[in-house]
Every structure is written in structure tokens, then in C-alpha cells.
N, CA, C and O atoms as a Tinker XYZ file with bonds, in Angstrom:
   244  protein
     1  N     14.304000    3.199000   10.006000    73     2
     2  CA    13.808000    4.274000   10.370000    64     1     3
     3  C     12.440000    4.853000    9.320000    63     2     4     5
     4  O     12.348000    4.474000    8.152000    81     3
     5  N     11.786000    5.480000    9.737000    73     3     6
     6  CA    10.510000    5.838000    8.955000    64     5     7
     7  C     10.555000    7.102000    8.586000    63     6     8     9
     8  O     10.644000    8.107000    9.290000    81     7
     9  N     10.463000    6.953000    6.995000    73     7    10
    10  CA    10.634000    7.996000    6.180000    64     9    11
    11  C      9.814000    9.029000    7.021000    63    10    12    13
    12  O      8.865000    8.939000    7.800000    81    11
    13  N     10.792000   10.323000    6.398000    73    11    14
    14  CA     9.437000   11.793000    6.679000    64    13    15
    15  C      8.503000   11.725000    5.923000    63    14    16    17
    16  O      8.269000   10.938000    5.005000    81    15
    17  N      8.033000   12.449000    6.260000    73    15    18
    18  CA     6.223000   12.990000    6.193000    64    17    19
    19  C      5.353000   11.561000    6.181000    63    18    20    21
    20  O      4.148000   11.760000    6.033000    81    19
    21  N      5.688000   10.348000    6.294000    73    19    22
    22  CA     4.997000    8.722000    6.308000    64    21    23
    23  C      4.814000    8.819000    7.888000    63    22    24    25
    24  O      5.532000    9.116000    8.843000    81    23
    25  N      3.647000    8.466000    7.709000    73    23    26
    26  CA     2.945000    7.828000    9.217000    64    25    27
    27  C      2.981000    6.542000    8.996000    63    26    28    29
    28  O      2.673000    5.851000    8.024000    81    27
    29  N      3.639000    6.189000   10.628000    73    27    30
    30  CA     4.070000    4.937000   11.284000    64    29    31
    31  C      2.645000    4.287000   11.655000    63    30    32    33
    32  O      1.906000    5.032000   12.299000    81    31
    33  N      2.027000    2.691000   11.267000    73    31    34
    34  CA     1.226000    2.390000   12.177000    64    33    35
    35  C      1.774000    1.296000   12.456000    63    34    36    37
    36  O      2.489000    0.831000   11.568000    81    35
    37  N      1.626000    0.410000   13.914000    73    35    38
    38  CA     1.523000   -1.119000   13.867000    64    37    39
    39  C      0.612000   -1.439000   13.512000    63    38    40    41
    40  O     -0.491000   -0.896000   13.578000    81    39
    41  N      1.185000   -3.185000   12.697000    73    39    42
    42  CA    -0.040000   -3.653000   12.174000    64    41    43
    43  C     -0.289000   -4.828000   12.538000    63    42    44    45
    44  O      0.706000   -5.461000   12.184000    81    43
    45  N     -1.230000   -5.754000   13.189000    73    43    46
    46  CA    -1.261000   -7.042000   13.550000    64    45    47
    47  C     -2.107000   -7.316000   12.149000    63    46    48    49
    48  O     -3.092000   -6.850000   11.577000    81    47
    49  N     -1.021000   -8.461000   11.927000    73    47    50
    50  CA    -1.218000   -9.441000   10.853000    64    49    51
    51  C     -1.068000  -11.267000   10.521000    63    50    52    53
    52  O     -0.126000  -11.947000   10.928000    81    51
    53  N     -1.943000  -11.659000    9.907000    73    51    54
    54  CA    -2.295000  -13.305000   10.258000    64    53    55
    55  C     -0.660000  -13.682000    9.396000    63    54    56    57
    56  O     -0.443000  -13.458000    8.205000    81    55
    57  N      0.305000  -14.282000   10.368000    73    55    58
    58  CA     1.431000  -14.751000    9.966000    64    57    59
    59  C      1.627000  -15.401000    8.403000    63    58    60    61
    60  O      2.565000  -15.347000    7.607000    81    59
    61  N      0.450000  -15.962000    8.362000    73    59    62
    62  CA     0.821000  -16.779000    6.801000    64    61    63
    63  C      0.306000  -15.197000    5.704000    63    62    64    65
    64  O      0.656000  -15.025000    4.536000    81    63
    65  N     -0.135000  -14.724000    6.119000    73    63    66
    66  CA    -0.513000  -13.100000    5.143000    64    65    67
    67  C      0.890000  -12.491000    4.690000    63    66    68    69
    68  O      1.301000  -12.347000    3.539000    81    67
    69  N      1.589000  -12.134000    6.025000    73    67    70
    70  CA     3.133000  -11.832000    6.278000    64    69    71
    71  C      3.918000  -12.591000    5.608000    63    70    72    73
    72  O      4.921000  -11.961000    5.274000    81    71
    73  N      3.924000  -13.663000    5.256000    73    71    74
    74  CA     4.598000  -14.771000    4.418000    64    73    75
    75  C      5.002000  -14.616000    3.347000    63    74    76    77
    76  O      6.088000  -14.653000    2.769000    81    75
    77  N      3.409000  -14.325000    2.998000    73    75    78
    78  CA     3.265000  -14.163000    1.265000    64    77    79
    79  C      3.752000  -12.770000    0.835000    63    78    80    81
    80  O      4.414000  -12.587000   -0.186000    81    79
    81  N      3.310000  -11.632000    1.838000    73    79    82
    82  CA     3.624000  -10.290000    1.518000    64    81    83
    83  C      5.538000  -10.612000    1.191000    63    82    84    85
    84  O      6.195000  -10.528000    0.154000    81    83
    85  N      5.906000  -10.973000    2.553000    73    83    86
    86  CA     7.418000  -11.252000    2.136000    64    85    87
    87  C      7.999000  -11.850000    0.873000    63    86    88    89
    88  O      8.996000  -11.490000    0.246000    81    87
    89  N      7.134000  -12.870000    0.631000    73    87    90
    90  CA     7.681000  -13.602000   -0.985000    64    89    91
    91  C      7.280000  -12.589000   -1.886000    63    90    92    93
    92  O      8.054000  -12.518000   -2.841000    81    91
    93  N      6.288000  -11.731000   -1.925000    73    91    94
    94  CA     5.854000  -11.215000   -3.325000    64    93    95
    95  C      6.381000  -10.118000   -3.493000    63    94    96    97
    96  O      6.512000   -9.604000   -4.604000    81    95
    97  N      6.856000   -9.470000   -2.139000    73    95    98
    98  CA     7.907000   -7.931000   -1.972000    64    97    99
    99  C      9.306000   -8.886000   -3.021000    63    98   100   101
   100  O      9.385000   -8.741000   -4.241000    81    99
   101  N     10.122000   -9.666000   -2.335000    73    99   102
   102  CA    11.101000  -10.363000   -2.798000    64   101   103
   103  C     10.835000  -10.418000   -4.090000    63   102   104   105
   104  O     11.601000   -9.600000   -4.601000    81   103
   105  N     10.135000  -10.953000   -4.988000    73   103   106
   106  CA     9.890000  -11.395000   -6.485000    64   105   107
   107  C      9.516000  -10.331000   -7.118000    63   106   108   109
   108  O      9.452000  -10.403000   -8.345000    81   107
   109  N      9.096000   -8.791000   -6.290000    73   107   110
   110  CA     9.324000   -7.905000   -7.143000    64   109   111
   111  C     10.149000   -6.471000   -6.471000    63   110   112   113
   112  O      9.638000   -5.356000   -6.375000    81   111
   113  N     11.408000   -6.817000   -6.094000    73   111   114
   114  CA    12.054000   -5.755000   -5.284000    64   113   115
   115  C     11.468000   -5.280000   -4.708000    63   114   116   117
   116  O     12.025000   -4.215000   -4.975000    81   115
   117  N     10.753000   -5.004000   -4.062000    73   115   118
   118  CA    10.541000   -3.997000   -3.024000    64   117   119
   119  C     10.910000   -4.493000   -1.710000    63   118   120   121
   120  O     11.350000   -5.640000   -1.641000    81   119
   121  N     10.781000   -3.712000   -0.539000    73   119   122
   122  CA    10.752000   -4.031000    1.080000    64   121   123
   123  C      9.194000   -3.497000    1.358000    63   122   124   125
   124  O      8.678000   -2.387000    1.224000    81   123
   125  N      8.470000   -5.304000    1.983000    73   123   126
   126  CA     7.798000   -5.694000    2.614000    64   125   127
   127  C      6.779000   -4.524000    3.088000    63   126   128   129
   128  O      5.559000   -4.675000    3.149000    81   127
   129  N      7.712000   -2.927000    3.522000    73   127   130
   130  CA     6.691000   -2.542000    3.784000    64   129   131
   131  C      6.360000   -1.226000    2.529000    63   130   132   133
   132  O      5.499000   -0.410000    2.857000    81   131
   133  N      6.900000   -1.080000    1.417000    73   131   134
   134  CA     7.087000   -0.943000    0.216000    64   133   135
   135  C      5.661000   -1.698000   -0.728000    63   134   136   137
   136  O      4.749000   -1.291000   -1.448000    81   135
   137  N      6.075000   -2.789000   -0.283000    73   135   138
   138  CA     5.003000   -3.623000   -0.958000    64   137   139
   139  C      3.556000   -3.532000   -0.456000    63   138   140   141
   140  O      2.670000   -3.888000   -1.232000    81   139
   141  N      3.223000   -3.078000    0.804000    73   139   142
   142  CA     2.217000   -3.209000    1.827000    64   141   143
   143  C      1.431000   -1.781000    1.592000    63   142   144   145
   144  O      0.239000   -1.625000    1.857000    81   143
   145  N      2.347000   -0.702000    1.018000    73   143   146
   146  CA     1.767000    0.264000    0.634000    64   145   147
   147  C      1.455000    0.354000   -0.775000    63   146   148   149
   148  O      0.792000    1.360000   -1.028000    81   147
   149  N      1.779000   -0.541000   -1.997000    73   147   150
   150  CA     2.195000   -0.341000   -3.125000    64   149   151
   151  C      0.746000   -0.940000   -3.354000    63   150   152   153
   152  O      0.136000   -0.596000   -4.366000    81   151
   153  N      0.226000   -1.737000   -2.539000    73   151   154
   154  CA    -1.012000   -3.469000   -2.345000    64   153   155
   155  C     -2.143000   -2.437000   -1.922000    63   154   156   157
   156  O     -3.188000   -2.601000   -2.551000    81   155
   157  N     -2.161000   -1.124000   -0.731000    73   155   158
   158  CA    -3.539000   -0.766000   -0.647000    64   157   159
   159  C     -3.358000    1.048000   -1.509000    63   158   160   161
   160  O     -4.156000    1.984000   -1.448000    81   159
   161  N     -2.526000    1.001000   -1.960000    73   159   162
   162  CA    -2.740000    1.855000   -3.031000    64   161   163
   163  C     -2.894000    1.384000   -4.535000    63   162   164   165
   164  O     -3.167000    2.229000   -5.387000    81   163
   165  N     -2.703000   -0.129000   -4.929000    73   163   166
   166  CA    -3.763000   -0.337000   -5.824000    64   165   167
   167  C     -4.980000   -0.747000   -5.457000    63   166   168   169
   168  O     -5.807000   -0.752000   -6.369000    81   167
   169  N     -5.317000   -1.065000   -4.487000    73   167   170
   170  CA    -6.675000   -1.248000   -3.652000    64   169   171
   171  C     -7.371000   -0.387000   -3.675000    63   170   172   173
   172  O     -8.540000   -0.724000   -3.865000    81   171
   173  N     -7.117000    1.158000   -3.508000    73   171   174
   174  CA    -7.760000    2.357000   -3.811000    64   173   175
   175  C     -8.314000    2.847000   -4.758000    63   174   176   177
   176  O     -9.433000    3.341000   -4.893000    81   175
   177  N     -6.786000    2.565000   -5.988000    73   175   178
   178  CA    -7.529000    2.511000   -6.950000    64   177   179
   179  C     -8.143000    2.512000   -7.811000    63   178   180   181
   180  O     -8.269000    3.349000   -8.705000    81   179
   181  N     -9.037000    0.674000   -7.489000    73   179   182
   182  CA    -9.529000    0.169000   -8.031000    64   181   183
   183  C    -11.153000    0.857000   -7.446000    63   182   184   185
   184  O    -12.198000    1.059000   -8.064000    81   183
   185  N    -10.859000    1.033000   -6.314000    73   183   186
   186  CA   -12.350000    1.758000   -6.189000    64   185   187
   187  C    -12.039000    3.070000   -6.232000    63   186   188   189
   188  O    -12.570000    3.706000   -5.322000    81   187
   189  N    -11.240000    3.817000   -7.107000    73   187   190
   190  CA   -11.648000    4.847000   -7.372000    64   189   191
   191  C    -11.276000    5.872000   -6.766000    63   190   192   193
   192  O    -11.458000    7.017000   -7.178000    81   191
   193  N    -10.647000    5.527000   -5.595000    73   191   194
   194  CA   -10.207000    6.820000   -4.970000    64   193   195
   195  C     -8.650000    6.965000   -4.520000    63   194   196   197
   196  O     -8.053000    5.969000   -4.113000    81   195
   197  N     -8.081000    8.088000   -4.595000    73   195   198
   198  CA    -6.862000    8.703000   -5.307000    64   197   199
   199  C     -6.610000    9.083000   -3.598000    63   198   200   201
   200  O     -7.427000    9.603000   -2.839000    81   199
   201  N     -5.232000    8.647000   -3.294000    73   199   202
   202  CA    -4.855000    9.358000   -1.938000    64   201   203
   203  C     -4.251000   10.711000   -2.245000    63   202   204   205
   204  O     -3.828000   10.860000   -3.392000    81   203
   205  N     -4.097000   12.177000   -1.012000    73   203   206
   206  CA    -3.965000   13.078000   -1.400000    64   205   207
   207  C     -5.601000   13.847000   -1.396000    63   206   208   209
   208  O     -5.548000   15.022000   -1.032000    81   207
   209  N     -6.941000   13.366000   -1.729000    73   207   210
   210  CA    -7.655000   14.277000   -1.867000    64   209   211
   211  C     -8.567000   14.499000   -3.252000    63   210   212   213
   212  O     -9.672000   15.003000   -3.456000    81   211
   213  N     -7.225000   13.667000   -4.377000    73   211   214
   214  CA    -7.844000   13.980000   -5.666000    64   213   215
   215  C     -8.705000   12.924000   -6.645000    63   214   216   217
   216  O     -8.362000   11.849000   -7.138000    81   215
   217  N     -9.785000   13.564000   -6.713000    73   215   218
   218  CA   -11.133000   13.369000   -7.264000    64   217   219
   219  C    -10.924000   12.035000   -8.404000    63   218   220   221
   220  O    -10.210000   12.327000   -9.364000    81   219
   221  N    -11.302000   11.064000   -8.390000    73   219   222
   222  CA   -11.249000   10.197000   -9.598000    64   221   223
   223  C    -11.523000   11.178000  -10.822000    63   222   224   225
   224  O    -12.004000   12.310000  -10.776000    81   223
   225  N    -11.027000   10.342000  -12.096000    73   223   226
   226  CA   -11.647000   10.805000  -13.330000    64   225   227
   227  C    -12.849000   10.806000  -13.559000    63   226   228   229
   228  O    -12.834000   11.649000  -14.456000    81   227
   229  N    -14.011000   10.496000  -13.449000    73   227   230
   230  CA   -15.458000   10.588000  -13.658000    64   229   231
   231  C    -15.707000   11.203000  -13.120000    63   230   232   233
   232  O    -16.911000   11.330000  -13.345000    81   231
   233  N    -15.240000   12.329000  -11.864000    73   231   234
   234  CA   -15.998000   13.332000  -11.197000    64   233   235
   235  C    -14.976000   14.708000  -11.292000    63   234   236   237
   236  O    -15.028000   15.500000  -10.351000    81   235
   237  N    -14.254000   14.924000  -12.182000    73   235   238
   238  CA   -13.906000   15.846000  -12.343000    64   237   239
   239  C    -14.316000   16.359000  -13.644000    63   238   240   241
   240  O    -14.724000   15.693000  -14.595000    81   239
   241  N    -14.086000   18.228000  -13.542000    73   239   242
   242  CA   -14.873000   18.980000  -14.255000    64   241   243
   243  C    -14.015000   18.641000  -15.345000    63   242   244
   244  O    -14.238000   19.091000  -16.469000    81   243
């Protein structure tokens, strides 16, 4: 069951990438879904993008 307030999205993904995600999630004690969200947030942060529309630190007044 999806968490309240979260958007469900069907994702087509290469089986080898999926297997790597499952293994990584297990080693970091996360669900595969939580691991995907964690990695997406990490990738956005590296690009200076913050979910929710908050500007990156260098753009704040």
C-alpha cells in the first residue's frame, strides 16, 4: 500500500539495475522503494535541487 501523500509511479527498469538496487537496499536496511527515493533525492541534491521548491543555499537571500 502506498504511503499517504506520496505519488505512485510505475517504473520500467533494467533487471540488472533492479537487482543492484535490491542488494544495495538490503545492505543499507531500506526497502527497495525507499532506496530508490533516497538515491533520487541524493542525485537532486548533487544538482542543487531541493524537493518542495526550496532554493539551494547559494540562491537564498
